[in-house]
C-alpha positions in Angstrom: -4.5 -4.3 0.9 -7.6 -6.0 0.9 -9.6 -3.7 -1.1 -6.5 -3.9 -3.3 -6.7 -7.6 -3.5 -10.3 -7.8 -4.0 -10.7 -5.0 -6.5 -7.5 -6.1 -8.8 -8.2 -10.2 -8.0 -4.7 -10.2 -7.4 -2.6 -12.1 -4.3 -1.9 -8.6 -2.7 -3.4 -9.1 0.7 -0.4 -11.9 0.8 2.0 -9.4 0.8 1.0 -7.8 4.1 3.9 -9.5 6.3 6.4 -8.2 4.2 5.1 -5.1 4.1 5.1 -4.5 7.4 8.5 -6.0 8.2 9.3 -3.3 5.6 11.0 -6.0 3.2 8.9 -4.3 0.6 6.6 -1.9 -0.3 3.1 -1.7 -2.1 1.8 0.9 -3.9 -1.3 1.4 -5.7 -1.8 3.3 -9.1 -5.0 5.3 -9.4 -6.8 6.7 -12.3 -6.5 10.2 -11.8 -10.5 10.9 -11.8 -11.9 7.9 -10.2 -9.2 7.7 -6.7 -10.8 4.6 -5.3 -10.0 2.0 -8.8 -7.1 0.2 -8.4 -5.1 0.7 -12.0 -1.9 -1.1 -11.5 -0.7 -3.0 -7.6 2.7 -1.4 -7.9 5.8 -4.0 -5.6 9.1 -1.6 -4.6 12.5 -3.9 -2.6 15.6 -1.6 -2.5 14.3 1.6 -4.4 13.6 -0.6 -6.9 10.1 -1.7 -9.1 9.7 -5.7 -9.1 6.6 -5.6 -10.0 4.0 -4.3 -11.3 0.2 -5.8 -12.4 -3.2 -4.8 -13.5 -6.2 -6.4 -12.7 -5.9 -10.4 -12.7 -1.9 -9.7 -12.7 -2.3 -8.6 -16.5 1.0 -6.9 -18.0 1.0 -3.2 -17.5 0.6 -1.3 -21.2 3.9 0.3 -22.6 2.7 3.6 -21.7 2.1 2.1 -18.1 5.0 1.2 -18.4 7.1 4.9 -19.0 5.1 7.0 -16.5 6.0 3.7 -13.7 9.6 4.2 -15.2 9.9 7.8 -14.7 8.3 7.2 -11.0 10.4 4.5 -10.4 13.6 6.6 -11.0 12.4 9.3 -8.1 12.6 6.4 -5.8 16.1 7.3 -5.7 15.5 10.9 -4.2 13.5 9.2 -1.2 14.9 7.2 2.3 12.2 4.3 1.9 11.3 2.6 4.9 
């Protein structure tokens, strides 16, 4: 999470306690051909995406939003601890 926060210039590192205590899940969307390069940081609570931001907390594009919404539907099919 520290690396993600550094790459994205966001505050996701401050979510470490919430993540560790199961209050939220944090996912990192990556570029297909560059899996070490961050694209979007995603926060999930109760199987719902509550936040998805690009670098410098920029809003996600419409194309990325469609992908995340499609992915979000799969969250109801798994138990998130």
